[in-house]
N, C-alpha and C positions, 0 to 999 in steps of 0.2 A: 407502533409506527402505523402511517397510514400506507395502507398499499397500494401501490402503483399498476400501471402493466407495465410488462416485460415483453420486450421482442427480440428475438433470436434471429440473426444472419447466419443461413446455413449455406453449403455447395461443395460442389468439389473445390478441389485445392485449387488457386491461382484466377480465381475469376475477379479477383478484386473484391471482396467480401470488408479485408482490413480498411480499403482505402475510401471505401463507403463507409463505413463505421468511424472516422475517423472525420466526415463529411457532415456528418449525422449530427456528432457530438461537438462538432467544431473544436478538435484537438486531436494530437499526434498522440492517441494513447495509444493504439494497437500498432505493430511494426508492421513496415510497407516496404517488402522485397519483392523482386521478380524472380522467384524461385520457391516452389509450391513446399511449403509444410512448416514454414516457419510461424506460425501463431498455431501453438500447442496446448494452452490452456484457453478455458473460458476467458474473457476481456469486460467488465462487464463497468457503464458509463451511464450518468445518468443524462437524457436531452429534452428538451421543449418543443413544442411546433402546437403556435394557436395559443397557449395559455396552458396547455396537457403537458402534463409531466411524465417519460416513459424511461424504465430502464434498459438498455441496450446490450445484448450480447450478441459478442464477435468469437466464432468458436472456428478452431482448426478445422482444415478441410477435410469432406470424410470421402477416404480412397475405400477402394473397394478390395487391396491388396492385404498384403501380410507384410510391408516392410518395417524397419524399427520404427518402433513408436506407433506409427497408425492405430496398431489397434486401442490405444488407450486416448488417442485425437480422436476416433469415431466414439467410442464410449462417452471424452465428453461433449462431442455434440450432439448424441442421444441424451444426454441428461440435459444439455440447454436446450432441447426441443420440448421435452418434458416441463419445464418448469416456465415457457414460455406462452403468454397469452397470444401473441402473433406470431407467424412463422415470415421471415420475408425467405423466400429461396433465391439465391443470384444465379446465375448464368452467364457464359462468356460469347457476347452477339458476336464479334470476331472470328471465334472458332465454331460457331454454331453449335445445333443439338448433339449431344453425344450419349452413346450408354451411359456414362455414368450419369449425366442429368436424369436420362430414365429412371434409374435404379431408383437416387435421390428421391425424387418425385412419387416414386409408388410409396416409400416407405411415409413418405410425408402425408400422405394422402391416407393412409394410417391413422394418423394421430385424433382425427375429427376439430381440428383448430383451423382458425383463421390461417388462411396459406396466400402471401402475395408472392407473384413472379414479376421479379426484377430480371433485366437481361442490360448487363455492362458493358460498356467499351464499345455504346453505340455513338460515336461522337458526330457522323456526318448522314445526310438522309437515304445513300446507298443503304450505309448497315443497318438502319432503322426498317426498312422494308426487308430485310432477312429476319425480323425479330418472328414473324408469323410463324416460322416453322416450329417455335415453341408452342402452339397451341396444342399440339402433341402431346406434350406433357398433364394434360386436361387439369393443367393448375387456374385455369380464365386466362385472362387477358395480359400477355406479358406488357409491363412497364418500362420500355427505352430509358435507361438512366447512364450517365457518366461520371463515373469517380474523379477521372483527373480535372474535368473541366466545371463539375458538381452539376450539368444538365439534369430535367427529370425530374430531382429529386423533392423539390415541391410539391408533385402531383402524387409521390409516391409516399412524403410526409400525410397527405391528406388523407389518401388511403390507409394507410396506417394506423391514423386517429380513428376513421371511420370505422375501421375495426374492433376498436379496444371493447373487452367486455362492458356492460354499462354500470355494472352493479360497483366497479370500481371504482377510489378516489383518483381525479388526477392531478393532486396539488401534492407535494411532496416537503419535508424538510430534516432533512439528516440530523435528529439528535443525540446518534451514540456515541459510546467511548471509540475510541479508534487507534486501535493499535496494530504494528507488523515486527514482520521476523526480519531482520538484517542479518548479512555474514558474508562471509567469501563463499566461493558455491560446495556446494556437498557435505554441508554440516546439517543438513537434515529439518533445513526449514519448513519444507512441502511436507515432511513427514511432522511437523511438528502443529501445523495449519489442520491435517488431518487429523490429531491427535484431539485438539481442543475442540474441533468441530464434529469430530466422531462419525464421521464421513466420509467418502473418496472424494473430496470437493475438485481439492487440485492432485493434477499430476505426479506421483512419486518416482522416482527414477535415481539411480546410483548413477547416472552420467552427469558429472559436472556441466552447470549449464542448459540442464534441460528445463528448467523454469525458465522463460524469457518475459511472460507478462507477468505486471500488478494483478493481483485477481483479488476482487474485495468478496469477504461472505460476512452476513451477518448473522446472529446467532443470539441467545439472551441467558446471562449467566445464570449460575445458579441463586444469587440473588436477587434475582429479577431484570439486571441490569441490561438494555439494548447493547450490543457491542459489535464490531465491526473490525472484522481482521484480514489486515492485508497482507497477503503472501507478493516476497519481492524477487525480484533474480536476484542470484548472487551477484556482488559489487567486485570488480577486478579493477588492479589498479590501472590507470589509463595507458600503462607502458605497453600491457595485455590485453588490450583491447584490438584485437586484430580484425573484425569484424564490423560492417556499420549493425548489422542482427545487434552484437554485441554492448554496443557503442550505446545506442537507444536502449539495451537492458538495464546499464550502468545510470542514461538521463531519468526514464521512468521510475529506477530504484528512490535515488533523491527525489524525484516527485513523489514518491510514496511517502518516505520520510516528510515531505513536507505538511503532508494529509493528513499525520499520524499525531495522536495525540501523545503514546505512548509510541517508543521505541523496546522489543527485545534485541539485543544484540545475542547473538547465538556463537556459543564456541561449540570445538567438539573435542569432548573428554580425550579422545582419545591420539588426537595427532595435536592437542596443547596448542598451548597460544604463538601463534605467527604474528610478524609486522602488519601483515595485511589485515588481520583482526584490529590492529589499533587505528590503523587508515579507515574502516567501515567505522568504526565507535566515533570517528571524530567527525563524520557526516552528522550525524544524530544530534552529537554535543553540541557543535556548533549552529545547529538549528533550534535549539531552546528547547528539545524534546525531551519529555519523560522519559528514565533509561531503566530497563530490567536489564545484568547481565544474565545470560541463561543460558547454562555449561549443558549440552545436551551428549547424549550416548554415555549417560554416567554409569547404566547398568554395566557398558560393555568394558570396564574400566578397571584392570586388575587390582583392587584396592587392599592395606591395610592400614593402622589403628591411625595413621596421620595424613591418611591421601584428603581427607578433608578439609586437613588445616593446610596441609601444603599449597593444593592447589588452589585456596583463599589466598593465603598470603603472594602467589604466583602472580592473580590476577590485580591484586590491590597493589604489585611493585609494579605490574606494567602498564596498567591502568588509573595511576593517579590521579589524572582529573577529572576521573570518573568516583570518587573516594563515596560521593553520595546514593550510588547506584547500589541496590540491594545483589545480591548474587543467588541462584535458586537452580541448583544441580536435580536435571529431569531425564526422563528418558521417553523419548516419545513411541518408542516401542513397546515398553512397558506401561505408560501412562507415571511411572513414577514423580509424584510431587506435583503432577502437573496440576492437579486438585488446588492448589496455592496460588495456582498464576490469575486466575482473573480475579481474586480477590487481593491480590497485591495491584494490578493495575488500575483497578480500580480506586485504591487508596493514594496511588500516583498522582492518576487524574485529580484526584480531591486536591490533593497537595499542592497539584501545579498550578492551580485555580484558586487557590486561596487568599486572601484578603484579609490584610492588617491594619487595624486602628493606624492611625499618626501616633496619638499619645501611647499607645502601647508599643511602637516602632522606638519611640524617644526614650523609652524608660529603660528601654534595653540598651541601647546608645547612652547613656548615662553610667548604668554600672557597667557597663563593657572598658567605658575611658576610666571611670574608679577601677576596674579590675588589673587595667593593662593599659597606663598611661598613653595617649597617642606620641608619634615620634617627633621628631626635633632634625633639625638642616639646616648647621649654618645659626646657629642662634635661634631661630626661628620654629614655633610650635606647631603644628596643625591643631586646626581649632574645628573642630564638629557643632553647628550650628541645631541642624535637625536632620529628620532623613523620614521624607514619605515618600509612600507604594504606588507607583506611575502605572503598571500594565500586570497581568495576570497571564500564564500561558506564554512563557514561565515568568514567576514573582519576578517582575523588576523595581528597583528601588532605587530613589535618589537622595544622594548625601548631602547637604549643602555644606562647604567649608571654606576657611578663609584663603587658602591656595592649592588650587589642583597637585601641583607637582609634588606636594609636601603628604599626598596618600601614598604609602611606598605599598606595591602591590601584596606582602607580608602580612599588612596591617588592614587590608582592603579584605583578605582572605581570613584574619581572624575575625571582623564581623559580618562575613558570610557565616562564620562555623557558629557564634554567637546567633544570629538569628535561626539557622536549623537545629540548632540545640533547644532553642526555647519556642520555636511556631512549629516543630516537626515539619520539614519539605523533605521528606526520604526521597531518593528518585526523581529528583528537579534540579535543574542547575539553577540558579541565581544569577541575575544581573544586578551587579550593584555600578552607577553611577555618579561618578564623582561631577559636581559643579561649582562653583565660584561662587557664593553670595553678593550679588550686586547692589 
């Protein structure tokens, strides 16, 4: 992987870090709400300015007290600061210089890294005059910016790029295998991320809804493959989305699924399968992603000789449309079977991107028709002329026939199963499109 500069946005809560973050990356990646403590985990995105790529980190606001989660938020911010090549400290021009700003600036000065001071919410000339108070922080010239209107950000980016380490490449192409853990809240998604990464990269808490951001973390698998794990916020049914923050978490989770090559649907072995689990899995299936069903907390379940088979049968019964997806019983707490996850993801990624020659496809079609003749309707029989693959990710095939209405869904399913059996498409959906030959 080509290394690119990392820029961290830090500051106390509610100074507009997430608004500035979204402006700099050109998308609503971070949650923006007008109360402190909304951004909890580090959020990563790739930005570009004047031909230079960089990775931007949004952090939770650094609080000095011991409110719930504040210790972990401060810990996450400290990790982001440690990872960064350039640090941008944001302050609030409307509120002026505060004691918290002074403490954070003092902490940043100990890092011996380039630090750029930006004063947000300076939307008019009078407010810009007030920024001179921020010289007292010892971070150099304060840059007046407005996240709400986007003013001053060009000058800020110029300064950021000028501060990049000269020995880092600034052009980046992400070719890693991307996968995500999705599921309802409190099934252990963040714990699985930490177990895979072998570090506390994501905040772990037993409070439902703790993870509100989608967080990208890269690592190298045991086989040397570059992989990116995306930790997603717990998805709730639309009827249970009570606050805007929760709503954007759902939207971002769906965006994380879209960015994934393989989606790990996480179930809780203790609480069993709920309707919401099937609702969540439907997102990944409809998106055509590679899928693994991960049953977490398997170590905590009281088991007998039939537990494994009974749970497997239950999964297959409740997720009939995911019969192609492998089931992996794991424990984020003990690491049980987690060593099987990365190789399985790599295999499914390969299956999802497999191309098959048309000649081989049509040999399979001829054998399938010979084994199970095509259906008839009112004296007319379905005729299959040929099949060709038109896309990968997921594998998509077009089958040309005499009359598309004669292709019954059961026969289409039969053809899909034949393709799976011959060409090994475990873990990936298959799209079979019927077209009438002109």
